NUBATOR-666511 format. One record per residue: x, y, z of N, C-alpha, C in turn; residue number from 1; residue in three letters. Coordinates in pm, whole numbers. Layout:
NUBATOR-666511
    n.xx    n.yy    n.zz   ca.xx   ca.yy   ca.zz    c.xx    c.yy    c.zz   nr  rest
       X       Y       Z       X       Y       Z       X       Y       Z  NUM   ALA
...
end
This chain:
NUBATOR-666511
    n.xx    n.yy    n.zz   ca.xx   ca.yy   ca.zz    c.xx    c.yy    c.zz   nr  rest
    1531   -2321    4113    1545   -2228    4000    1433   -2125    4007    1   MET
    1470   -1996    4006    1370   -1890    4019    1294   -1872    3888    2   SER
    1168   -1828    3900    1086   -1803    3782    1129   -1670    3719    3   GLU
    1116   -1657    3585    1150   -1530    3520    1057   -1419    3567    4   PRO
    1110   -1299    3574    1031   -1185    3617     921   -1156    3515    5   LEU
     803   -1129    3564     692   -1095    3477     706    -951    3431    6   LYS
     691    -928    3300     703    -793    3246     589    -707    3297    7   GLU
     619    -583    3331     519    -489    3382     512    -367    3291    8   THR
     411    -285    3312     392    -165    3230     494     -56    3262    9   SER
     534     -48    3392     622      60    3435     742       4    3510   10   PHE
     853      80    3505     970      39    3581     960      92    3724   11   ASP
    1066      75    3801    1062     115    3942    1049     265    3960   12   GLN
    1088     342    3856    1079     488    3865     946     541    3811   13   ASP
     857     451    3770     727     494    3720     725     528    3573   14   GLY
     834     498    3502     839     523    3359     794     398    3282   15   ASN
     750     417    3159     710     301    3078     827     206    3065   16   ARG
     800      78    3077     908     -21    3084     986     -33    2954   17   SER
     929      13    2840    1005       8    2715    1076     140    2685   18   ASP
    1073     234    2781    1149     358    2768    1079     470    2693   19   GLY
     958     446    2644     888     551    2569     827     656    2663   20   ARG
     810     777    2607     730     878    2677     585     832    2677   21   ALA
     506     886    2767     366     846    2775     290     874    2646   22   ASN
     333     976    2570     269    1007    2443     353     962    2324   23   ASP
     438     861    2346     527     813    2241     472     692    2168   24   GLY
     499     686    2037     466     570    1956     581     471    1957   25   LEU
     552     344    1937     657     248    1912     716     273    1773   26   ARG
     829     212    1744     888     227    1612     797     161    1509   27   GLU
     777     229    1396     689     179    1291     765     175    1160   28   ILE
     759      61    1093     827      45     964     730     -20     865   29   ARG
     748      14     737     670     -47     630     763    -116     531   30   PHE
     721    -232     485     790    -301     377     689    -326     267   31   GLN
     694    -243     162     595    -251      56     624    -367     -40   32   ASN
     519    -409    -111     535    -515    -210     555    -652    -151   33   GLY
     510    -672     -28     532    -799      42     451    -912     -21   34   ILE
     340    -876     -87     255    -975    -155     246    -936    -303   35   ALA
     339    -982    -386     351    -932    -523     229    -958    -611   36   PRO
     144   -1055    -579      27   -1081    -662     -90    -989    -627   37   HIS
     -81    -918    -516    -184    -820    -480    -161    -691    -559   38   ALA
    -266    -611    -572    -253    -483    -643    -168    -386    -562   39   THR
    -177    -393    -431     -94    -313    -342     -80    -385    -210   40   GLY
      40    -382    -152      59    -455     -26     172    -395      54   41   SER
     167    -419     183     275    -375     272     276    -462     397   42   THR
     392    -475     456     406    -534     589     430    -418     685   43   LEU
     339    -400     778     359    -297     880     414    -364    1005   44   ILE
     527    -312    1051     589    -358    1175     575    -245    1276   45   GLU
     491    -267    1373     458    -164    1473     506    -217    1606   46   TRP
     628    -181    1645     688    -245    1759     702    -393    1729   47   GLY
     650    -478    1817     653    -622    1795     527    -677    1730   48   ASN
     437    -588    1692     317    -629    1617     347    -620    1468   49   THR
     318    -727    1396     345    -731    1252     222    -780    1178   50   ARG
     182    -704    1077      62    -736    1001      89    -718     852   51   VAL
      56    -819     772      59    -804     627     -76    -748     584   52   ILE
     -73    -637     511    -195    -575     458    -187    -578     306   53   CYS
    -282    -642     241    -280    -655      96    -416    -615      39   54   ALA
    -412    -544     -73    -534    -501    -142    -537    -563    -280   55   VAL
    -644    -633    -311    -665    -692    -442    -787    -627    -506   56   THR
    -770    -578    -627    -880    -514    -699    -950    -615    -787   57   ILE
   -1081    -627    -768   -1163    -717    -849   -1254    -633    -938   58   GLU
   -1261    -666   -1066   -1340    -589   -1161   -1487    -631   -1154   59   GLU
   -1545    -622   -1037   -1685    -654   -1013   -1726    -596    -879   60   ALA
   -1856    -585    -858   -1908    -535    -730   -2001    -641    -671   61   VAL
   -2030    -632    -540   -2120    -729    -477   -2259    -729    -542   62   PRO
   -2325    -844    -535   -2457    -857    -597   -2557    -757    -543   63   ARG
   -2550    -730    -412   -2648    -640    -354   -2642    -501    -417   64   TRP
   -2525    -459    -463   -2513    -328    -527   -2586    -329    -661   65   MET
   -2576    -442    -733   -2647    -453    -862   -2798    -456    -840   66   LYS
   -2842    -536    -742   -2985    -548    -716   -3047    -416    -671   67   TYR
   -2969    -337    -594   -3021    -211    -542   -2983     -91    -629   68   GLN
   -2922    -119    -745   -2882     -13    -840   -2793      91    -774   69   ASN
   -2700      43    -694   -2602     132    -629   -2483     147    -722   70   VAL
   -2449     270    -757   -2338     294    -849   -2206     299    -774   71   SER
   -2096     299    -850   -1964     309    -789   -1910     174    -748   72   GLY
   -1806     177    -663   -1739      55    -620   -1761      26    -474   73   GLY
   -1684     -70    -424   -1702    -113    -284   -1566    -151    -228   74   TRP
   -1555    -141     -95   -1435    -182     -23   -1477    -272      92   75   ILE
   -1415    -387     102   -1447    -480     209   -1318    -540     263   76   THR
   -1322    -591     384   -1198    -636     450   -1216    -772     515   77   ALA
   -1105    -844     522   -1097    -966     600    -974    -956     691   78   GLU
    -990   -1005     814    -885    -995     916    -867   -1131     981   79   TYR
    -743   -1170    1002    -719   -1296    1072    -587   -1288    1148   80   SER
    -582   -1362    1258    -459   -1377    1334    -407   -1518    1307   81   MET
    -287   -1528    1256    -231   -1658    1225    -204   -1737    1354   82   LEU
    -206   -1870    1348    -195   -1951    1470     -75   -1918    1556   83   PRO
      37   -1881    1494     160   -1856    1568     179   -1709    1604   84   TYR
      74   -1627    1588      88   -1483    1613      87   -1449    1761   85   SER
      39   -1540    1845      30   -1515    1989     115   -1616    2065   86   THR
     131   -1594    2196     218   -1679    2277     170   -1823    2278   87   LEU
      40   -1842    2289     -16   -1978    2277     -86   -1987    2141   88   SER
     -77   -2103    2078    -129   -2118    1942    -277   -2083    1936   89   ARG
    -311   -2001    1836    -450   -1963    1813    -508   -2054    1705   90   LYS
    -618   -2120    1737    -680   -2212    1642    -733   -2135    1521   91   GLN
    -712   -2190    1402    -764   -2127    1281    -918   -2131    1281   92   ARG
    -977   -2024    1225   -1122   -2020    1216   -1174   -2136    1131   93   ASP
   -1098   -2172    1026   -1143   -2279     937   -1155   -2413    1010   94   SER
   -1069   -2436    1108   -1075   -2562    1182   -1186   -2560    1287   95   SER
   -1228   -2441    1327   -1338   -2428    1423   -1474   -2431    1353   96   ARG
   -1473   -2408    1222   -1598   -2409    1147   -1673   -2279    1149   97   GLY
   -1617   -2176    1215   -1680   -2045    1215   -1577   -1940    1254   98   LYS
   -1605   -1817    1214   -1515   -1707    1244   -1547   -1653    1383   99   GLN
   -1442   -1621    1460   -1472   -1571    1595   -1523   -1428    1589  100   ASP
   -1600   -1392    1691   -1667   -1262    1693   -1571   -1145    1687  101   GLY
   -1455   -1158    1751   -1357   -1049    1750   -1308   -1021    1610  102   ARG
   -1278   -1127    1535   -1229   -1109    1398   -1334   -1042    1310  103   SER
   -1460   -1082    1327   -1569   -1021    1249   -1580    -873    1282  104   VAL
   -1573    -840    1411   -1582    -699    1453   -1469    -617    1392  105   GLU
   -1347    -670    1398   -1231    -594    1349   -1236    -577    1198  106   ILE
   -1273    -681    1124   -1273    -666     979   -1382    -569     934  107   GLN
   -1493    -565    1006   -1595    -464     974   -1544    -324    1002  108   ARG
   -1469    -309    1111   -1409    -179    1143   -1311    -137    1034  109   LEU
   -1227    -230     988   -1131    -198     882   -1205    -153     756  110   ILE
   -1309    -227     718   -1386    -191     600   -1448     -54     611  111   GLY
   -1512     -25     725   -1574     107     745   -1470     217     737  112   ARG
   -1357     193     800   -1252     295     806   -1198     328     667  113   SER
   -1172     226     588   -1113     249     457   -1214     301     356  114   LEU
   -1343     270     374   -1443     330     285   -1450     481     306  115   ARG
   -1413     525     427   -1410     669     454   -1296     740     381  116   SER
   -1202     661     329   -1085     718     263   -1103     734     113  117   ALA
   -1212     679      59   -1225     666     -87   -1357     723    -136  118   VAL
   -1351     790    -252   -1470     826    -328   -1509     703    -408  119   ASP
   -1612     632    -365   -1647     505    -427   -1696     521    -571  120   LEU
   -1748     639    -604   -1787     664    -743   -1663     667    -833  121   GLU
   -1558     734    -787   -1435     741    -866   -1364     607    -876  122   LYS
   -1388     519    -776   -1328     387    -782   -1384     307    -899  123   LEU
   -1508     338    -939   -1570     266   -1049   -1630     135   -1002  124   GLY
   -1688      61   -1094   -1758     -63   -1062   -1659    -176   -1036  125   ALA
   -1588    -163    -927   -1488    -265    -888   -1483    -273    -735  126   ARG
   -1432    -383    -684   -1422    -405    -540   -1276    -411    -498  127   THR
   -1244    -338    -392   -1111    -347    -331   -1122    -440    -210  128   ALA
   -1061    -557    -223   -1056    -653    -112    -933    -625     -28  129   TRP
    -953    -601     101    -842    -573     192    -824    -694     283  130   ILE
    -707    -755     277    -675    -869     363    -568    -828     463  131   ASP
    -598    -843     591    -503    -811     698    -475    -939     776  132   CYS
    -351    -986     770    -312   -1109     837    -205   -1078     941  133   ASP
    -238   -1106    1066    -148   -1076    1178     -45   -1187    1190  134   VAL
      83   -1151    1171     192   -1247    1186     238   -1256    1331  135   LEU
     234   -1144    1400     279   -1139    1539     201   -1030    1611  136   GLN
     151   -1063    1730      65    -971    1803     129    -928    1934  137   ALA
     139    -796    1953     182    -741    2080     102    -614    2108  138   ASP
     -30    -627    2096    -117    -512    2118    -133    -428    1993  139   GLY
    -255    -375    1974    -279    -282    1864    -289    -346    1727  140   GLY
    -335    -471    1718    -342    -533    1586    -447    -466    1498  141   THR
    -557    -419    1557    -660    -355    1472    -613    -218    1425  142   ARG
    -543    -144    1511    -496     -12    1468    -383     -26    1365  143   THR
    -297    -125    1384    -192    -150    1285    -253    -193    1152  144   ALA
    -359    -275    1157    -424    -321    1035    -483    -204     957  145   SER
    -551    -113    1024    -611       2     957    -503      93     899  146   ILE
    -400     121     979    -293     210     935    -217     149     817  147   THR
    -188      19     824    -120     -47     714    -209     -63     592  148   GLY
    -338     -91     615    -431    -109     504    -444      18     421  149   ALA
    -437     134     486    -444     258     409    -325     270     314  150   PHE
    -206     234     364     -88     240     278    -104     144     160  151   VAL
    -149      21     187    -170     -76      80    -276     -27     -19  152   ALA
    -382      35      31    -487      86     -56    -437     202    -142  153   LEU
    -355     289     -84    -298     399    -161    -209     347    -273  154   ALA
    -129     244    -243     -44     183    -345    -129     121    -455  155   LEU
    -239      57    -416    -327      -6    -514    -396      97    -603  156   ALA
    -446     205    -545    -513     307    -626    -413     380    -715  157   THR
    -290     399    -667    -187     458    -753    -164     370    -876  158   ASN
    -168     239    -858    -151     146    -970    -268     156   -1067  159   LYS
    -390     175   -1014    -506     192   -1101    -488     314   -1191  160   LEU
    -434     421   -1134    -410     542   -1212    -302     517   -1316  161   VAL
    -191     456   -1273     -79     428   -1364    -123     339   -1480  162   THR
    -208     241   -1452    -255     148   -1555    -368     206   -1640  163   ASP
    -411     328   -1609    -516     393   -1687    -656     342   -1662  164   GLY
    -675     271   -1550    -808     217   -1519    -898     321   -1454  165   LEU
    -839     421   -1389    -914     536   -1339    -838     662   -1381  166   VAL
    -912     771   -1402    -847     893   -1451    -777     970   -1341  167   SER
    -824     954   -1218    -762    1021   -1104    -779     935    -980  168   GLU
    -694     960    -882    -700     878    -760    -833     898    -689  169   SER
    -896     788    -648   -1022     800    -574   -1003     833    -426  170   PRO
    -879     842    -379    -856     871    -237    -900    1013    -204  171   LEU
    -974    1027     -97   -1019    1159     -54    -974    1193      88  172   ILE
    -933    1092     164    -887    1112     301    -767    1022     328  173   ASN
    -680    1067     417    -575     982     471    -624     930     605  174   GLU
    -617     800     626    -676     737     743    -571     659     821  175   VAL
    -574     671     952    -486     593    1040    -560     568    1170  176   ALA
    -503     482    1252    -566     448    1381    -458     426    1485  177   ALA
    -493     453    1610    -399     435    1721    -477     408    1848  178   VAL
    -413     339    1942    -477     312    2070    -428     410    2176  179   SER
    -514     437    2272    -479     514    2391    -544     444    2509  180   VAL
    -499     476    2628    -560     413    2744    -511     475    2873  181   GLY
    -568     428    2981    -528     471    3116    -480     347    3190  182   VAL
    -354     349    3231    -292     237    3302    -234     291    3432  183   VAL
    -281     236    3541    -237     279    3675    -247     432    3689  184   GLU
    -356     487    3638    -383     629    3651    -313     718    3551  185   GLY
    -231     660    3462    -156     739    3364    -213     719    3225  186   LYS
    -228     827    3151    -271     819    3012    -152     780    2926  187   THR
    -172     678    2841     -65     627    2756    -113     619    2612  188   LEU
     -22     648    2520     -48     633    2377      14     503    2329  189   LEU
     -58     434    2238      -5     317    2169      33     206    2268  190   ASP
     -67     136    2316     -46      36    2421       9     -96    2366  191   LEU
     116    -144    2428     162    -281    2404      68    -377    2476  192   ARG
      88    -507    2451      -2    -606    2513       1    -596    2665  193   TYR
     120    -584    2724     131    -583    2870      58    -461    2927  194   VAL
      57    -350    2853     -14    -230    2897    -164    -245    2875  195   GLU
    -200    -299    2760    -341    -319    2727    -407    -413    2829  196   ASP
    -336    -518    2869    -391    -614    2963    -414    -552    3100  197   ALA
    -335    -448    3133    -347    -384    3264    -430    -257    3260  198   ALA
    -481    -220    3143    -548     -90    3128    -682     -86    3199  199   ALA
    -706      24    3271    -837      48    3330    -932     106    3226  200   ALA
    -876     176    3128    -953     232    3017    -877     203    2889  201   VAL
    -948     156    2789    -888     121    2660    -968     189    2551  202   ASP
    -899     259    2459    -969     330    2353    -891     318    2223  203   MET
    -964     300    2114    -905     301    1980    -963     419    1902  204   ASN
    -877     495    1839    -918     611    1760    -889     584    1614  205   LEU
    -986     608    1527    -966     604    1382    -997     743    1331  206   VAL
    -900     805    1265    -914     945    1225    -856     969    1087  207   MET
    -898    1082    1029    -837    1129     905    -724    1226     939  208   THR
    -642    1257     839    -532    1351     861    -585    1493     884  209   SER
    -713    1516     856    -775    1647     882    -818    1661    1027  210   LYS
    -799    1555    1106    -839    1558    1245    -984    1520    1267  211   GLY
   -1049    1464    1163   -1188    1422    1176   -1194    1277    1223  212   GLU
   -1292    1249    1308   -1307    1113    1362   -1388    1026    1268  213   PHE
   -1341     904    1248   -1418     803    1178   -1485     711    1280  214   ILE
   -1410     676    1382   -1466     588    1485   -1390     606    1616  215   GLU
   -1465     600    1725   -1408     598    1861   -1459     472    1930  216   LEU
   -1368     393    1982   -1406     276    2061   -1340     289    2198  217   GLN
   -1416     331    2295   -1361     353    2428   -1440     279    2534  218   GLY
   -1367     211    2623   -1433     129    2725   -1359     136    2857  219   THR
   -1433     153    2964   -1376     137    3097   -1375     -10    3134  220   GLY
   -1258     -65    3163   -1246    -206    3198   -1267    -221    3349  221   GLU
   -1393    -242    3388   -1431    -244    3530   -1389    -115    3598  222   GLU
   -1395      -7    3522   -1352     123    3574   -1433     232    3503  223   SER
   -1411     354    3542   -1472     470    3476   -1361     567    3440  224   THR
   -1394     666    3356   -1295     770    3327   -1365     905    3322  225   PHE
   -1290    1007    3356   -1346    1141    3371   -1340    1215    3237  226   THR
   -1417    1325    3226   -1406    1409    3106   -1263    1459    3082  227   PRO
   -1191    1489    3190   -1052    1536    3173    -963    1424    3117  228   ASP
    -983    1302    3165    -906    1191    3112    -940    1166    2965  229   GLN
   -1068    1179    2931   -1109    1163    2791   -1041    1266    2703  230   LEU
   -1039    1391    2748    -975    1495    2669    -825    1469    2653  231   GLN
    -761    1418    2759    -618    1389    2750    -594    1273    2654  232   GLU
    -681    1171    2657    -665    1059    2564    -682    1106    2420  233   MET
    -780    1193    2396    -801    1245    2261    -682    1328    2214  234   LEU
    -625    1406    2306    -508    1488    2271    -388    1399    2237  235   ALA
    -366    1295    2317    -258    1200    2288    -281    1132    2154  236   TYR
    -409    1094    2130    -441    1029    2004    -414    1118    1885  237   GLY
    -448    1246    1895    -422    1341    1785    -272    1356    1762  238   LYS
    -194    1361    1870     -49    1368    1856       5    1247    1781  239   THR
     -42    1129    1819       1    1008    1752     -42    1004    1607  240   GLY
    -164    1051    1580    -216    1048    1444    -133    1136    1351  241   MET
     -92    1251    1397      -8    1340    1315     122    1270    1276  242   ASP
     182    1199    1370     306    1126    1340     280    1011    1243  243   ARG
     169     940    1263     136     828    1176     114     874    1032  244   LEU
      45     987    1014      21    1037     880     151    1066     807  245   ASN
     249    1120     876     378    1147     813     450    1018     776  246   GLU
     444     920     864     508     790     836     440     724     716  247   ILE
     307     733     709     234     676     596     273     744     465  248   GLN
     281     876     466     317     949     344     452     905     292  249   LYS
     547     889     382     681     845     342     675     706     280  250   THR
     599     616     341     588     479     291     523     477     152  251   ALA
     418     556     133     349     559       4     438     617    -104  252   ILE
     513     722     -70     603     784    -166     711     688    -214  253   ALA
     751     594    -129     852     495    -166     797     391    -263  254   GLN
     664     379    -273     600     291    -371     617     144    -341  255   GLY
end
């Protein structure tokens, strides 16, 4: 009995194996209200990557803000991959007795990114807890988490306005994130797992809808990249970001 063929990044003609253009995004869908007890929530389905993003508003701020007399509110995030989100079962952090370094890095990135979207003074003395739980992973879980978390946060802040808890929306920026990379010498937007695993260069972009950068995470995987390749990756990322912002707006408008 022959073994199943291993999936590759490109087909025999050199095209992406899932049929996308090199600067193409996977299909992205939002299902809002997935966690009814949260102030705002959505399920983002980004190709085969699925993440529940939920925002819970707490009428309190961290102790350090009180001790340091810092006014306004705060935004913090937690990120986890559920055991069945990957091909082989991922052990829960609770059973290991500690959180893995990757999860800590990603949740800090989510928190930084979403704080860039909000006027914390207008948020008032309250904390927005952002929970991102990966149900299924096929590359880009951190970018999907940030993109989905913004939608959940927008829904939550809209509710604060509707409920009369704030006089106006504290949102000041629209934030999204996308991956780019170089695979077999080709620049690609929005890498699936099979592409990410084969990438010579891997980069994550977090940006506002104004085209401003919040964070760049770019690494040569036992490789280097040229200034021209960097410029092409940034251009692909900007193209993807423009599309993501439109998809986010539609999702938020649907409430």
